[in-house]
C-alpha positions in Angstrom: 39.9 -30.6 -30.7 39.5 -33.2 -27.9 36.5 -33.5 -25.6 38.2 -31.9 -22.6 39.0 -28.8 -24.6 35.4 -28.5 -25.8 34.1 -28.7 -22.2 36.6 -26.0 -21.1 35.4 -23.7 -23.9 31.8 -24.4 -23.0 32.5 -23.7 -19.3 34.4 -20.4 -20.1 31.5 -19.3 -22.4 28.9 -20.1 -19.7 31.0 -18.4 -17.0 31.5 -15.3 -19.2 27.7 -15.1 -19.9 26.9 -15.4 -16.2 29.5 -12.7 -15.3 28.1 -10.4 -18.0 24.5 -10.9 -16.7 25.7 -10.2 -13.1 27.5 -7.1 -14.3 24.5 -5.9 -16.3 22.1 -6.4 -13.3 24.5 -4.7 -10.9 25.0 -1.7 -13.1 21.3 -1.4 -13.8 20.6 -1.6 -10.0 23.1 1.2 -9.4 21.6 3.3 -12.1 18.1 2.7 -10.7 19.2 3.6 -7.2 20.7 6.9 -8.5 17.6 7.7 -10.5 15.1 7.0 -7.8 17.2 8.9 -5.2 17.2 11.9 -7.5 13.5 11.4 -8.1 12.9 11.7 -4.3 15.1 14.8 -4.1 13.2 16.7 -6.8 9.7 15.5 -6.0 9.2 15.6 -2.3 10.7 19.0 -1.4 8.7 20.6 -4.3 5.5 18.9 -3.0 6.0 20.7 0.4 6.8 24.0 -1.4 3.5 23.9 -3.2 1.7 22.9 0.0 3.3 25.8 1.8 2.1 28.2 -0.9 -1.4 26.8 -0.5 -1.5 27.3 3.3 -3.7 30.4 3.2 -6.3 28.4 1.3 -6.3 25.9 4.1 -7.8 28.6 6.4 -10.1 30.3 3.8 -11.5 27.3 2.0 -10.5 24.1 3.8 -12.3 21.7 1.5 -10.6 23.2 -1.6 -7.2 22.9 0.1 -7.7 19.2 0.9 -9.1 18.6 -2.6 -5.9 20.1 -4.2 -3.7 18.3 -1.7 -5.3 15.0 -2.6 -4.6 15.5 -6.3 -0.9 16.4 -5.5 -0.7 13.4 -3.2 -1.9 11.2 -6.1 0.7 12.8 -8.5 3.4 12.0 -5.9 2.2 8.4 -5.6 2.6 8.0 -9.3 6.3 8.4 -8.8 6.2 5.5 -6.3 4.2 3.5 -8.9 6.8 4.0 -11.5 9.5 2.4 -9.3 7.8 -1.0 -9.5 6.0 -0.6 -12.9 9.3 0.3 -14.7 10.8 -3.1 -13.8 7.8 -5.3 -14.5 6.7 -5.9 -10.9 3.0 -5.9 -11.8 -0.2 -6.3 -9.7 -2.9 -8.6 -11.0 -6.4 -8.2 -9.5 -8.8 -11.1 -9.0 -11.9 -11.7 -6.9 -14.9 -9.4 -6.3 -15.1 -6.2 -8.3 -14.6 -3.3 -6.0 -14.8 -0.4 -8.6 -18.3 0.5 -7.3 -16.8 1.3 -3.9 -14.4 4.0 -5.0 -16.8 6.8 -4.0 -18.0 4.9 -0.9 -16.5 4.9 2.6 -14.7 1.6 2.8 -12.4 -0.1 5.2 -9.7 -2.1 3.4 -7.8 -4.9 5.2 -4.5 -6.3 3.8 -2.2 -9.1 5.0 1.3 -7.7 5.5 4.3 -9.5 4.2 7.1 -7.1 3.2 8.2 -3.5 2.6 6.9 -4.0 -1.0 3.3 -4.2 0.1 2.7 -0.5 0.4 4.3 0.6 -2.9 2.4 -2.2 -4.8 -0.9 -1.2 -3.1 -0.2 2.4 -4.2 0.5 1.2 -7.7 -2.8 -0.7 -7.8 -5.0 2.1 -6.3 -3.3 5.0 -8.1 -4.4 3.6 -11.5 -8.0 4.5 -10.6 -9.0 8.2 -11.0 -10.0 9.8 -7.7 -9.1 6.8 -5.5 -5.6 7.6 -4.1 -6.6 11.2 -3.4 -9.2 10.0 -0.9 -7.4 7.2 1.0 -6.2 7.4 4.6 -3.5 4.9 5.6 -2.9 3.4 9.0 0.7 2.3 9.1 3.3 1.2 11.6 5.1 4.2 13.2 8.4 3.1 11.6 7.1 4.3 8.2 7.2 7.8 9.5 11.0 7.6 9.3 11.0 6.7 5.5 11.3 9.2 2.7 7.5 9.2 2.2 6.8 9.5 6.0 6.5 13.3 6.0 4.3 13.3 2.9 1.9 10.8 4.6 2.0 12.9 7.8 0.9 16.0 5.9 -1.8 14.0 4.1 -3.3 13.0 7.4 -2.3 9.4 7.6 -2.0 7.7 11.0 1.1 6.0 12.4 0.3 3.4 14.9 2.6 2.1 17.7 2.6 -1.6 18.5 3.7 -3.3 21.6 2.1 -3.3 25.1 3.9 -0.1 26.1 2.2 2.1 23.5 -0.8 0.1 22.3 -3.5 1.5 24.5 -2.4 5.2 24.1 -2.0 4.6 20.3 -5.5 3.2 20.0 -7.0 6.2 21.8 -5.1 8.5 19.4 -6.5 6.5 16.5 -10.0 7.2 17.6 -9.3 10.9 18.0 -7.6 10.9 14.6 -10.6 9.4 12.8 -12.9 12.0 14.4 -10.5 14.9 13.5 -9.2 14.0 10.1 -10.8 11.0 8.4 -14.4 12.0 8.9 -14.3 15.8 8.3 -11.8 15.6 5.4 -14.3 13.3 3.7 -11.7 10.6 3.0 -13.2 7.5 1.4 -11.0 4.5 1.9 -9.2 3.6 5.2 -6.4 1.1 4.8 -5.4 -1.1 7.7 -2.8 -4.0 8.2 -4.4 -6.0 11.1 -1.3 -8.2 11.6 0.6 -5.2 13.0 3.8 -6.0 11.1 5.5 -8.1 8.5 4.8 -11.8 8.4 8.4 -12.9 9.0 8.4 -10.8 12.3 5.0 -12.0 13.5 4.9 -15.7 12.5 6.5 -17.1 15.7 4.3 -15.0 18.0 1.3 -16.1 15.9 2.2 -19.8 16.4 2.5 -19.3 20.1 -0.8 -17.6 20.2 -2.4 -20.4 18.3 -1.0 -23.0 20.7 -2.1 -21.1 23.7 -5.7 -20.6 22.4 -6.2 -24.0 20.7 -6.3 -22.4 17.2 -4.9 -23.9 13.9 -1.5 -22.6 13.1 -1.1 -20.3 10.2 2.0 -20.2 8.0 1.1 -17.8 5.2 -0.4 -15.1 7.4 -0.3 -14.3 11.1 -3.2 -14.0 13.5 -4.3 -10.3 13.4 -4.7 -7.9 16.2 -8.2 -6.7 17.0 -7.6 -3.3 18.6 -7.4 -1.0 15.7 -10.3 -2.7 13.9 -12.5 -2.4 17.0 -11.7 1.3 17.3 -12.6 1.9 13.6 -15.8 -0.1 13.9 -16.9 1.9 17.0 -15.9 5.3 15.7 -16.5 5.3 11.9 -18.6 2.3 10.8 -22.3 2.5 9.9 -24.8 0.4 11.7 -28.6 -0.2 11.9 -29.1 2.2 14.8 -27.7 5.4 13.4 -27.6 7.5 10.2 -24.7 5.8 8.4 -24.8 8.1 5.3 -21.3 9.5 6.1 -19.8 6.4 7.7 -18.0 3.3 6.5 -20.4 1.1 4.6 -18.2 -1.6 3.2 -15.2 -3.8 4.2 -12.8 -4.9 1.4 -10.6 -7.8 2.5 -7.5 -8.1 0.2 -5.1 -11.0 0.2 -1.7 -10.3 -1.2 0.0 -13.3 -2.9 3.6 -13.0 -4.0 4.8 -15.4 -6.7 5.9 -18.7 -5.1 5.3 -17.3 -1.6 8.5 -15.2 -2.0 7.8 -11.6 -1.3 9.8 -8.9 -3.0 10.9 -5.9 -0.9 11.5 -2.2 -1.3 15.2 -2.7 -2.1 14.3 -5.1 -4.9 11.8 -2.6 -6.3 14.5 0.1 -6.2 17.3 -2.1 -7.7 15.2 -4.3 -10.0 17.5 -7.3 -9.7 14.8 -9.8 -9.4 13.1 -11.0 -12.6 9.8 -9.4 -13.5 6.8 -11.0 -11.7 3.1 -10.6 -11.0 1.8 -10.1 -7.4 -1.8 -11.0 -7.1 -4.4 -9.1 -5.0 -7.4 -11.2 -4.2 -10.5 -9.1 -3.2 -13.5 -10.1 -1.1 -16.3 -7.5 -0.5 -18.5 -7.4 2.6 -21.2 -5.0 3.8 -19.9 -3.4 7.0 -23.3 -4.0 8.8 -22.6 -7.7 8.6 -19.3 -7.4 10.5 -19.9 -8.0 14.3 -19.5 -5.1 16.7 -19.0 -7.0 20.0 -15.3 -7.6 20.6 -15.3 -11.4 20.9 -17.5 -11.8 17.9 -15.5 -9.3 15.9 -12.3 -11.2 16.8 -13.8 -14.5 15.8 -15.0 -13.0 12.5 -11.5 -11.6 11.8 -9.7 -14.8 12.7 -12.0 -16.6 10.3 -11.0 -14.3 7.5 -7.4 -14.9 8.2 -7.8 -18.7 8.3 -9.5 -18.3 4.9 -6.5 -16.2 3.8 -4.3 -19.1 4.8 -6.3 -21.5 2.7 -6.4 -19.0 -0.2 -2.6 -18.6 -0.3 -1.8 -22.3 0.2 -4.1 -23.3 -2.7 -2.6 -20.6 -4.9 1.0 -21.6 -4.0 0.2 -25.3 -4.7 -2.0 -24.9 -7.8 -1.6 -21.4 -9.2 -5.4 -20.9 -8.8 -7.5 -19.2 -6.2 -10.5 -20.9 -4.5 -14.0 -19.4 -4.7 -15.0 -18.6 -1.2 -18.5 -17.7 0.2 -19.4 -14.1 1.2 -22.6 -12.6 2.5 -23.4 -11.8 -1.1 -22.3 -15.2 -2.3 -23.4 -17.9 0.2 -23.5 -20.7 -2.3 -19.9 -20.3 -3.5 -21.2 -18.9 -6.8 -20.4 -15.6 -8.4 -23.6 -15.0 -10.3 -24.8 -12.3 -7.8 -21.6 -10.2 -7.8 -19.3 -9.0 -10.5 -15.8 -10.4 -10.5 -12.5 -9.0 -11.8 -11.0 -10.6 -14.9 -7.6 -11.3 -13.4 -5.7 -8.7 -15.5 -2.7 -6.6 -14.7 -3.1 -3.1 -13.4 -2.1 -0.7 -16.2 -0.8 2.8 -16.0 -0.7 5.5 -18.7 2.9 6.3 -19.6 1.8 9.8 -20.6 0.8 10.5 -17.0 4.3 9.5 -15.8 5.9 11.8 -18.3 3.7 14.8 -17.6 4.1 14.5 -13.9 7.9 14.2 -14.1 7.9 17.3 -16.3 5.8 19.0 -13.6 8.2 18.1 -10.8 11.3 19.0 -12.8 9.9 22.3 -13.9 8.7 23.0 -10.4 12.2 22.2 -9.0 13.7 24.7 -11.4 11.1 27.4 -10.6 11.5 27.0 -6.8 15.3 27.1 -7.1 15.0 30.3 -9.0 12.6 31.7 -6.3 15.0 30.7 -3.4 18.0 32.1 -5.3 16.1 35.4 -5.8 15.2 35.5 -2.1 18.9 34.8 -1.2 20.1 37.6 -3.4 17.5 40.0 -2.0 18.4 39.2 1.5 22.1 39.5 0.7 21.6 43.0 -0.7 19.6 44.1 2.4 22.1 42.7 4.9 25.3 43.5 3.2 
């Protein structure tokens, strides 16, 4: 066999291998899309059926209703966790240990990069018993239109409108929402994305803002908006001048770092066509009393955190390591005074996934039987 024939055979073998890989990935993506579509169809309607059945409890024993709703909300979030976990899109946690804050009222800030941020945050938080039950999310209003939007609405999450046309009214609604829902329902964590949108949509406006205000340009994050944070600080944060026993005591600043600076998205999580990877959450913990209240000082403080995020992400992308930054607990860049996370993957119990799927499948069968019985009963009465 001559050299040209050997090269042709090698080329055909390589091409065949690539085509088989593409076919396998494509078929797996189609299969996953079908499975997760069915998953939504038998989980979300059943969730609302049970909530409807529990409505009398909402008026008789409101605290018990919201306790049960929180448990069911966490069960439903475990379905979202399985989407990413089943394909190896893992979360690795580094930085300050936040586990002592699970039972404390805490404001959590995330940089926002893609549609994968929220399901990955859910995957990280849902692994901790009692945490996902007691979180209130502040999300862009477009999330209300997603499959999970109605669930979040029933849970009491807040959907904020951006843009000058809606901003002032939306911030007023946020203050009212905190007073009516976050505080009386005894939710613990409050999640906010201060950038107000995905990085790719905000980066140009962030650069223009930096040029206009003589600030350094950021490329891995966008300069955040101050409005929602200011409302939260005024309405729900503890301070030296009031009884802060039932108010926000801590601020947890989280930097999301995707591998190579290339965020995955919700479609990738659904389809699973991108190779398995680790997304890193870098935590920094602050006492809320050390966060400024006055608007200009608060803006300066928040901008400084995002300039630090820029440095954190750039060093991670360049070296694969995270820098050790100072905090009020850690002014000398040392971690002797505060516990740190070991940098391990978030792990879920497969038995929990199995049991919750069994619950939703059995509930779907039960409610279909109930609705069929109602249909037959009405048919006999009417005809």
